HTML snippet that shows the backbone in 3Dmol.js (N, CA, C, O; Angstrom):
<script src="https://3Dmol.org/build/3Dmol-min.js"></script>
<div id="view" style="width:600px;height:400px;position:relative"></div>
<script>
const pdb = `
ATOM      1  N   UNK A   1     116.550 116.778 118.114  1.00  0.00           N
ATOM      2  CA  UNK A   1     115.720 117.248 117.030  1.00  0.00           C
ATOM      3  C   UNK A   1     114.445 116.421 116.997  1.00  0.00           C
ATOM      4  O   UNK A   1     114.507 115.192 117.031  1.00  0.00           O
ATOM      5  N   UNK A   2     113.319 117.058 116.931  1.00  0.00           N
ATOM      6  CA  UNK A   2     112.056 116.355 116.844  1.00  0.00           C
ATOM      7  C   UNK A   2     111.260 116.895 115.685  1.00  0.00           C
ATOM      8  O   UNK A   2     111.567 117.962 115.153  1.00  0.00           O
ATOM      9  N   UNK A   3     110.261 116.181 115.301  1.00  0.00           N
ATOM     10  CA  UNK A   3     109.396 116.623 114.222  1.00  0.00           C
ATOM     11  C   UNK A   3     108.641 115.446 113.650  1.00  0.00           C
ATOM     12  O   UNK A   3     108.911 114.298 114.005  1.00  0.00           O
ATOM     13  N   UNK A   4     107.706 115.717 112.775  1.00  0.00           N
ATOM     14  CA  UNK A   4     106.901 114.631 112.218  1.00  0.00           C
ATOM     15  C   UNK A   4     107.701 113.666 111.348  1.00  0.00           C
ATOM     16  O   UNK A   4     107.268 112.534 111.134  1.00  0.00           O
ATOM     17  N   UNK A   5     108.860 114.091 110.843  1.00  0.00           N
ATOM     18  CA  UNK A   5     109.656 113.226 109.985  1.00  0.00           C
ATOM     19  C   UNK A   5     110.498 112.220 110.765  1.00  0.00           C
ATOM     20  O   UNK A   5     111.054 111.296 110.172  1.00  0.00           O
ATOM     21  N   UNK A   6     110.600 112.383 112.076  1.00  0.00           N
ATOM     22  CA  UNK A   6     111.388 111.474 112.891  1.00  0.00           C
ATOM     23  C   UNK A   6     110.486 110.467 113.595  1.00  0.00           C
ATOM     24  O   UNK A   6     109.434 110.834 114.118  1.00  0.00           O
ATOM     25  N   UNK A   7     110.897 109.189 113.610  1.00  0.00           N
ATOM     26  CA  UNK A   7     110.069 108.190 114.284  1.00  0.00           C
ATOM     27  C   UNK A   7     110.135 108.342 115.795  1.00  0.00           C
ATOM     28  O   UNK A   7     111.155 108.760 116.344  1.00  0.00           O
ATOM     29  N   UNK A   8     109.051 108.003 116.455  1.00  0.00           N
ATOM     30  CA  UNK A   8     109.057 107.947 117.918  1.00  0.00           C
ATOM     31  C   UNK A   8     109.632 106.600 118.307  1.00  0.00           C
ATOM     32  O   UNK A   8     109.161 105.569 117.826  1.00  0.00           O
ATOM     33  N   UNK A   9     110.618 106.588 119.148  1.00  0.00           N
ATOM     34  CA  UNK A   9     111.234 105.341 119.573  1.00  0.00           C
ATOM     35  C   UNK A   9     110.964 105.159 121.063  1.00  0.00           C
ATOM     36  O   UNK A   9     111.530 105.867 121.895  1.00  0.00           O
ATOM     37  N   UNK A  10     110.097 104.208 121.392  1.00  0.00           N
ATOM     38  CA  UNK A  10     109.804 103.969 122.809  1.00  0.00           C
ATOM     39  C   UNK A  10     111.033 103.476 123.562  1.00  0.00           C
ATOM     40  O   UNK A  10     112.000 103.015 122.956  1.00  0.00           O
ATOM     41  N   UNK A  11     110.987 103.575 124.875  1.00  0.00           N
ATOM     42  CA  UNK A  11     112.117 103.159 125.697  1.00  0.00           C
ATOM     43  C   UNK A  11     112.352 101.663 125.676  1.00  0.00           C
ATOM     44  O   UNK A  11     113.490 101.215 125.820  1.00  0.00           O
ATOM     45  N   UNK A  12     111.303 100.886 125.500  1.00  0.00           N
ATOM     46  CA  UNK A  12     111.482  99.435 125.569  1.00  0.00           C
ATOM     47  C   UNK A  12     111.105  98.787 124.236  1.00  0.00           C
ATOM     48  O   UNK A  12     109.936  98.504 123.975  1.00  0.00           O
ATOM     49  N   UNK A  13     112.103  98.560 123.411  1.00  0.00           N
ATOM     50  CA  UNK A  13     111.912  97.871 122.142  1.00  0.00           C
ATOM     51  C   UNK A  13     112.752  96.604 122.141  1.00  0.00           C
ATOM     52  O   UNK A  13     113.826  96.545 122.739  1.00  0.00           O
ATOM     53  N   UNK A  14     112.247  95.617 121.469  1.00  0.00           N
ATOM     54  CA  UNK A  14     113.024  94.395 121.334  1.00  0.00           C
ATOM     55  C   UNK A  14     114.171  94.631 120.359  1.00  0.00           C
ATOM     56  O   UNK A  14     114.077  95.452 119.447  1.00  0.00           O
ATOM     57  N   UNK A  15     115.223  93.912 120.569  1.00  0.00           N
ATOM     58  CA  UNK A  15     116.407  94.063 119.718  1.00  0.00           C
ATOM     59  C   UNK A  15     116.072  93.856 118.244  1.00  0.00           C
ATOM     60  O   UNK A  15     116.596  94.571 117.389  1.00  0.00           O
ATOM     61  N   UNK A  16     115.214  92.899 117.936  1.00  0.00           N
ATOM     62  CA  UNK A  16     114.850  92.641 116.547  1.00  0.00           C
ATOM     63  C   UNK A  16     114.164  93.858 115.925  1.00  0.00           C
ATOM     64  O   UNK A  16     114.401  94.175 114.759  1.00  0.00           O
ATOM     65  N   UNK A  17     113.320  94.535 116.695  1.00  0.00           N
ATOM     66  CA  UNK A  17     112.657  95.732 116.185  1.00  0.00           C
ATOM     67  C   UNK A  17     113.673  96.838 115.916  1.00  0.00           C
ATOM     68  O   UNK A  17     113.601  97.512 114.888  1.00  0.00           O
ATOM     69  N   UNK A  18     114.614  97.025 116.831  1.00  0.00           N
ATOM     70  CA  UNK A  18     115.647  98.038 116.618  1.00  0.00           C
ATOM     71  C   UNK A  18     116.485  97.725 115.386  1.00  0.00           C
ATOM     72  O   UNK A  18     116.818  98.625 114.614  1.00  0.00           O
ATOM     73  N   UNK A  19     116.827  96.453 115.200  1.00  0.00           N
ATOM     74  CA  UNK A  19     117.603  96.059 114.028  1.00  0.00           C
ATOM     75  C   UNK A  19     116.799  96.297 112.749  1.00  0.00           C
ATOM     76  O   UNK A  19     117.351  96.744 111.744  1.00  0.00           O
ATOM     77  N   UNK A  20     115.507  96.001 112.784  1.00  0.00           N
ATOM     78  CA  UNK A  20     114.656  96.230 111.609  1.00  0.00           C
ATOM     79  C   UNK A  20     114.542  97.724 111.318  1.00  0.00           C
ATOM     80  O   UNK A  20     114.576  98.131 110.156  1.00  0.00           O
ATOM     81  N   UNK A  21     114.405  98.546 112.363  1.00  0.00           N
ATOM     82  CA  UNK A  21     114.350  99.997 112.179  1.00  0.00           C
ATOM     83  C   UNK A  21     115.639 100.502 111.539  1.00  0.00           C
ATOM     84  O   UNK A  21     115.610 101.335 110.633  1.00  0.00           O
ATOM     85  N   UNK A  22     116.751  99.996 112.011  1.00  0.00           N
ATOM     86  CA  UNK A  22     118.051 100.389 111.472  1.00  0.00           C
ATOM     87  C   UNK A  22     118.154 100.000 109.993  1.00  0.00           C
ATOM     88  O   UNK A  22     118.635 100.783 109.175  1.00  0.00           O
ATOM     89  N   UNK A  23     117.710  98.813 109.662  1.00  0.00           N
ATOM     90  CA  UNK A  23     117.762  98.333 108.281  1.00  0.00           C
ATOM     91  C   UNK A  23     116.902  99.203 107.365  1.00  0.00           C
ATOM     92  O   UNK A  23     117.346  99.585 106.283  1.00  0.00           O
ATOM     93  N   UNK A  24     115.682  99.518 107.785  1.00  0.00           N
ATOM     94  CA  UNK A  24     114.787 100.366 106.996  1.00  0.00           C
ATOM     95  C   UNK A  24     115.398 101.759 106.821  1.00  0.00           C
ATOM     96  O   UNK A  24     115.314 102.340 105.738  1.00  0.00           O
ATOM     97  N   UNK A  25     116.005 102.292 107.871  1.00  0.00           N
ATOM     98  CA  UNK A  25     116.647 103.606 107.784  1.00  0.00           C
ATOM     99  C   UNK A  25     117.791 103.586 106.768  1.00  0.00           C
ATOM    100  O   UNK A  25     117.976 104.548 106.023  1.00  0.00           O
ATOM    101  N   UNK A  26     118.553 102.498 106.738  1.00  0.00           N
ATOM    102  CA  UNK A  26     119.648 102.368 105.771  1.00  0.00           C
ATOM    103  C   UNK A  26     119.109 102.307 104.339  1.00  0.00           C
ATOM    104  O   UNK A  26     119.696 102.888 103.426  1.00  0.00           O
ATOM    105  N   UNK A  27     117.991 101.604 104.147  1.00  0.00           N
ATOM    106  CA  UNK A  27     117.385 101.553 102.817  1.00  0.00           C
ATOM    107  C   UNK A  27     116.956 102.944 102.363  1.00  0.00           C
ATOM    108  O   UNK A  27     117.182 103.323 101.213  1.00  0.00           O
ATOM    109  N   UNK A  28     116.334 103.706 103.268  1.00  0.00           N
ATOM    110  CA  UNK A  28     115.913 105.071 102.945  1.00  0.00           C
ATOM    111  C   UNK A  28     117.128 105.935 102.618  1.00  0.00           C
ATOM    112  O   UNK A  28     117.101 106.725 101.673  1.00  0.00           O
ATOM    113  N   UNK A  29     118.177 105.783 103.392  1.00  0.00           N
ATOM    114  CA  UNK A  29     119.404 106.546 103.160  1.00  0.00           C
ATOM    115  C   UNK A  29     119.962 106.254 101.766  1.00  0.00           C
ATOM    116  O   UNK A  29     120.398 107.172 101.071  1.00  0.00           O
ATOM    117  N   UNK A  30     119.950 105.008 101.361  1.00  0.00           N
ATOM    118  CA  UNK A  30     120.425 104.643 100.029  1.00  0.00           C
ATOM    119  C   UNK A  30     119.544 105.265  98.951  1.00  0.00           C
ATOM    120  O   UNK A  30     120.051 105.772  97.950  1.00  0.00           O
ATOM    121  N   UNK A  31     118.224 105.227  99.150  1.00  0.00           N
ATOM    122  CA  UNK A  31     117.303 105.833  98.188  1.00  0.00           C
ATOM    123  C   UNK A  31     117.541 107.335  98.092  1.00  0.00           C
ATOM    124  O   UNK A  31     117.523 107.902  97.000  1.00  0.00           O
ATOM    125  N   UNK A  32     117.765 107.977  99.239  1.00  0.00           N
ATOM    126  CA  UNK A  32     118.050 109.412  99.245  1.00  0.00           C
ATOM    127  C   UNK A  32     119.296 109.729  98.421  1.00  0.00           C
ATOM    128  O   UNK A  32     119.307 110.681  97.641  1.00  0.00           O
ATOM    129  N   UNK A  33     120.340 108.928  98.599  1.00  0.00           N
ATOM    130  CA  UNK A  33     121.593 109.155  97.862  1.00  0.00           C
ATOM    131  C   UNK A  33     121.399 108.993  96.364  1.00  0.00           C
ATOM    132  O   UNK A  33     122.046 109.680  95.573  1.00  0.00           O
ATOM    133  N   UNK A  34     120.505 108.082  95.970  1.00  0.00           N
ATOM    134  CA  UNK A  34     120.250 107.832  94.553  1.00  0.00           C
ATOM    135  C   UNK A  34     119.187 108.760  93.977  1.00  0.00           C
ATOM    136  O   UNK A  34     118.963 108.788  92.767  1.00  0.00           O
ATOM    137  N   UNK A  35     118.537 109.517  94.854  1.00  0.00           N
ATOM    138  CA  UNK A  35     117.508 110.449  94.410  1.00  0.00           C
ATOM    139  C   UNK A  35     116.223 109.777  93.977  1.00  0.00           C
ATOM    140  O   UNK A  35     115.519 110.292  93.109  1.00  0.00           O
ATOM    141  N   UNK A  36     115.900 108.625  94.572  1.00  0.00           N
ATOM    142  CA  UNK A  36     114.672 107.920  94.210  1.00  0.00           C
ATOM    143  C   UNK A  36     113.711 107.895  95.390  1.00  0.00           C
ATOM    144  O   UNK A  36     114.117 108.007  96.546  1.00  0.00           O
ATOM    145  N   UNK A  37     112.444 107.748  95.078  1.00  0.00           N
ATOM    146  CA  UNK A  37     111.428 107.687  96.124  1.00  0.00           C
ATOM    147  C   UNK A  37     111.519 106.389  96.901  1.00  0.00           C
ATOM    148  O   UNK A  37     111.899 105.349  96.362  1.00  0.00           O
ATOM    149  N   UNK A  38     111.165 106.464  98.169  1.00  0.00           N
ATOM    150  CA  UNK A  38     111.229 105.276  99.027  1.00  0.00           C
ATOM    151  C   UNK A  38     110.106 105.322 100.042  1.00  0.00           C
ATOM    152  O   UNK A  38     109.828 106.363 100.638  1.00  0.00           O
ATOM    153  N   UNK A  39     109.467 104.185 100.230  1.00  0.00           N
ATOM    154  CA  UNK A  39     108.561 103.978 101.352  1.00  0.00           C
ATOM    155  C   UNK A  39     108.766 102.539 101.793  1.00  0.00           C
ATOM    156  O   UNK A  39     108.654 101.614 100.989  1.00  0.00           O
ATOM    157  N   UNK A  40     109.064 102.357 103.053  1.00  0.00           N
ATOM    158  CA  UNK A  40     109.329 101.024 103.572  1.00  0.00           C
ATOM    159  C   UNK A  40     109.015 100.965 105.045  1.00  0.00           C
ATOM    160  O   UNK A  40     108.884 101.994 105.707  1.00  0.00           O
ATOM    161  N   UNK A  41     108.897  99.767 105.551  1.00  0.00           N
ATOM    162  CA  UNK A  41     108.619  99.600 106.964  1.00  0.00           C
ATOM    163  C   UNK A  41     108.295  98.166 107.297  1.00  0.00           C
ATOM    164  O   UNK A  41     108.535  97.254 106.506  1.00  0.00           O
ATOM    165  N   UNK A  42     107.752  97.983 108.468  1.00  0.00           N
ATOM    166  CA  UNK A  42     107.376  96.653 108.923  1.00  0.00           C
ATOM    167  C   UNK A  42     106.317  96.767 110.006  1.00  0.00           C
ATOM    168  O   UNK A  42     106.108  97.832 110.588  1.00  0.00           O
ATOM    169  N   UNK A  43     105.660  95.656 110.260  1.00  0.00           N
ATOM    170  CA  UNK A  43     104.704  95.561 111.357  1.00  0.00           C
ATOM    171  C   UNK A  43     105.321  94.614 112.371  1.00  0.00           C
ATOM    172  O   UNK A  43     105.594  93.455 112.056  1.00  0.00           O
ATOM    173  N   UNK A  44     105.543  95.099 113.590  1.00  0.00           N
ATOM    174  CA  UNK A  44     106.147  94.301 114.649  1.00  0.00           C
ATOM    175  C   UNK A  44     105.153  93.244 115.139  1.00  0.00           C
ATOM    176  O   UNK A  44     103.948  93.386 114.931  1.00  0.00           O
ATOM    177  N   UNK A  45     105.641  92.204 115.777  1.00  0.00           N
ATOM    178  CA  UNK A  45     104.754  91.160 116.298  1.00  0.00           C
ATOM    179  C   UNK A  45     103.654  91.689 117.229  1.00  0.00           C
ATOM    180  O   UNK A  45     102.581  91.094 117.330  1.00  0.00           O
ATOM    181  N   UNK A  46     103.928  92.809 117.904  1.00  0.00           N
ATOM    182  CA  UNK A  46     102.914  93.373 118.806  1.00  0.00           C
ATOM    183  C   UNK A  46     101.915  94.266 118.070  1.00  0.00           C
ATOM    184  O   UNK A  46     101.027  94.845 118.695  1.00  0.00           O
ATOM    185  N   UNK A  47     102.057  94.381 116.732  1.00  0.00           N
ATOM    186  CA  UNK A  47     101.121  95.163 115.936  1.00  0.00           C
ATOM    187  C   UNK A  47     101.554  96.585 115.648  1.00  0.00           C
ATOM    188  O   UNK A  47     100.919  97.269 114.846  1.00  0.00           O
ATOM    189  N   UNK A  48     102.627  97.049 116.286  1.00  0.00           N
ATOM    190  CA  UNK A  48     103.129  98.402 116.010  1.00  0.00           C
ATOM    191  C   UNK A  48     103.650  98.479 114.584  1.00  0.00           C
ATOM    192  O   UNK A  48     104.318  97.565 114.102  1.00  0.00           O
ATOM    193  N   UNK A  49     103.336  99.580 113.916  1.00  0.00           N
ATOM    194  CA  UNK A  49     103.791  99.797 112.548  1.00  0.00           C
ATOM    195  C   UNK A  49     104.924 100.813 112.554  1.00  0.00           C
ATOM    196  O   UNK A  49     104.864 101.828 113.248  1.00  0.00           O
ATOM    197  N   UNK A  50     105.945 100.527 111.780  1.00  0.00           N
ATOM    198  CA  UNK A  50     107.080 101.427 111.629  1.00  0.00           C
ATOM    199  C   UNK A  50     107.240 101.679 110.138  1.00  0.00           C
ATOM    200  O   UNK A  50     107.557 100.762 109.380  1.00  0.00           O
ATOM    201  N   UNK A  51     107.022 102.919 109.716  1.00  0.00           N
ATOM    202  CA  UNK A  51     107.069 103.263 108.302  1.00  0.00           C
ATOM    203  C   UNK A  51     107.950 104.492 108.112  1.00  0.00           C
ATOM    204  O   UNK A  51     107.833 105.474 108.845  1.00  0.00           O
ATOM    205  N   UNK A  52     108.831 104.423 107.120  1.00  0.00           N
ATOM    206  CA  UNK A  52     109.741 105.518 106.799  1.00  0.00           C
ATOM    207  C   UNK A  52     109.597 105.815 105.310  1.00  0.00           C
ATOM    208  O   UNK A  52     109.466 104.902 104.495  1.00  0.00           O
ATOM    209  N   UNK A  53     109.621 107.091 104.966  1.00  0.00           N
ATOM    210  CA  UNK A  53     109.496 107.470 103.569  1.00  0.00           C
ATOM    211  C   UNK A  53     110.204 108.789 103.317  1.00  0.00           C
ATOM    212  O   UNK A  53     110.368 109.609 104.221  1.00  0.00           O
ATOM    213  N   UNK A  54     110.615 108.975 102.083  1.00  0.00           N
ATOM    214  CA  UNK A  54     111.157 110.269 101.674  1.00  0.00           C
ATOM    215  C   UNK A  54     110.220 110.934 100.665  1.00  0.00           C
ATOM    216  O   UNK A  54     110.607 111.875  99.971  1.00  0.00           O
ATOM    217  N   UNK A  55     109.001 110.441 100.592  1.00  0.00           N
ATOM    218  CA  UNK A  55     108.009 110.942  99.648  1.00  0.00           C
ATOM    219  C   UNK A  55     107.008 111.832 100.375  1.00  0.00           C
ATOM    220  O   UNK A  55     106.877 111.769 101.597  1.00  0.00           O
ATOM    221  N   UNK A  56     106.303 112.664  99.605  1.00  0.00           N
ATOM    222  CA  UNK A  56     105.303 113.498 100.264  1.00  0.00           C
ATOM    223  C   UNK A  56     104.099 112.648 100.666  1.00  0.00           C
ATOM    224  O   UNK A  56     103.909 111.547 100.150  1.00  0.00           O
ATOM    225  N   UNK A  57     103.303 113.158 101.573  1.00  0.00           N
ATOM    226  CA  UNK A  57     102.217 112.397 102.199  1.00  0.00           C
ATOM    227  C   UNK A  57     101.197 111.898 101.174  1.00  0.00           C
ATOM    228  O   UNK A  57     100.683 110.789 101.315  1.00  0.00           O
ATOM    229  N   UNK A  58     100.895 112.693 100.150  1.00  0.00           N
ATOM    230  CA  UNK A  58      99.917 112.268  99.141  1.00  0.00           C
ATOM    231  C   UNK A  58     100.406 111.042  98.375  1.00  0.00           C
ATOM    232  O   UNK A  58      99.639 110.105  98.148  1.00  0.00           O
ATOM    233  N   UNK A  59     101.664 111.042  97.980  1.00  0.00           N
ATOM    234  CA  UNK A  59     102.219 109.889  97.269  1.00  0.00           C
ATOM    235  C   UNK A  59     102.271 108.658  98.169  1.00  0.00           C
ATOM    236  O   UNK A  59     102.011 107.543  97.717  1.00  0.00           O
ATOM    237  N   UNK A  60     102.604 108.857  99.426  1.00  0.00           N
ATOM    238  CA  UNK A  60     102.634 107.742 100.365  1.00  0.00           C
ATOM    239  C   UNK A  60     101.272 107.064 100.441  1.00  0.00           C
ATOM    240  O   UNK A  60     101.178 105.837 100.411  1.00  0.00           O
ATOM    241  N   UNK A  61     100.226 107.865 100.540  1.00  0.00           N
ATOM    242  CA  UNK A  61      98.875 107.313 100.665  1.00  0.00           C
ATOM    243  C   UNK A  61      98.468 106.539  99.414  1.00  0.00           C
ATOM    244  O   UNK A  61      97.752 105.543  99.513  1.00  0.00           O
ATOM    245  N   UNK A  62      98.912 106.982  98.246  1.00  0.00           N
ATOM    246  CA  UNK A  62      98.575 106.278  97.010  1.00  0.00           C
ATOM    247  C   UNK A  62      99.281 104.926  96.912  1.00  0.00           C
ATOM    248  O   UNK A  62      98.716 103.970  96.381  1.00  0.00           O
ATOM    249  N   UNK A  63     100.494 104.843  97.412  1.00  0.00           N
ATOM    250  CA  UNK A  63     101.306 103.632  97.262  1.00  0.00           C
ATOM    251  C   UNK A  63     101.169 102.638  98.408  1.00  0.00           C
ATOM    252  O   UNK A  63     101.442 101.451  98.228  1.00  0.00           O
ATOM    253  N   UNK A  64     100.756 103.095  99.571  1.00  0.00           N
ATOM    254  CA  UNK A  64     100.726 102.230 100.742  1.00  0.00           C
ATOM    255  C   UNK A  64      99.503 101.305 100.715  1.00  0.00           C
ATOM    256  O   UNK A  64      98.395 101.762 100.436  1.00  0.00           O
ATOM    257  N   UNK A  65      99.690 100.024 101.000  1.00  0.00           N
ATOM    258  CA  UNK A  65      98.550  99.113 101.068  1.00  0.00           C
ATOM    259  C   UNK A  65      97.562  99.562 102.154  1.00  0.00           C
ATOM    260  O   UNK A  65      97.948 100.166 103.155  1.00  0.00           O
ATOM    261  N   UNK A  66      96.296  99.254 101.934  1.00  0.00           N
ATOM    262  CA  UNK A  66      95.242  99.677 102.860  1.00  0.00           C
ATOM    263  C   UNK A  66      95.492  99.207 104.299  1.00  0.00           C
ATOM    264  O   UNK A  66      95.248  99.957 105.244  1.00  0.00           O
ATOM    265  N   UNK A  67      95.972  97.986 104.467  1.00  0.00           N
ATOM    266  CA  UNK A  67      96.144  97.445 105.827  1.00  0.00           C
ATOM    267  C   UNK A  67      97.282  98.112 106.597  1.00  0.00           C
ATOM    268  O   UNK A  67      97.427  97.881 107.797  1.00  0.00           O
ATOM    269  N   UNK A  68      98.089  98.934 105.931  1.00  0.00           N
ATOM    270  CA  UNK A  68      99.162  99.648 106.626  1.00  0.00           C
ATOM    271  C   UNK A  68      98.837 101.105 106.908  1.00  0.00           C
ATOM    272  O   UNK A  68      99.588 101.778 107.614  1.00  0.00           O
ATOM    273  N   UNK A  69      97.745 101.595 106.376  1.00  0.00           N
ATOM    274  CA  UNK A  69      97.381 103.000 106.586  1.00  0.00           C
ATOM    275  C   UNK A  69      96.869 103.211 107.986  1.00  0.00           C
ATOM    276  O   UNK A  69      96.513 104.332 108.351  1.00  0.00           O
TER     277      UNK A  69
END
`;
const viewer = $3Dmol.createViewer("view");
viewer.addModel(pdb, "pdb");
viewer.setStyle({}, {cartoon: {color: "spectrum"}});
viewer.zoomTo();
viewer.render();
</script>
């Protein structure tokens, strides 16, 4: 399954990045179960940004810090 809602996962990621992605996905899953909005992510040491949200794009843009857009 592909689509804009799914993250692109490159073939070569460090284990720490995969663990962080898994953790963020679990947080989103918990928010989904509780019916609350969620936006979370991290910036990897190489500068790649990983962001997950269950909110619409307009709300994401309002809440996200400028340096992460």
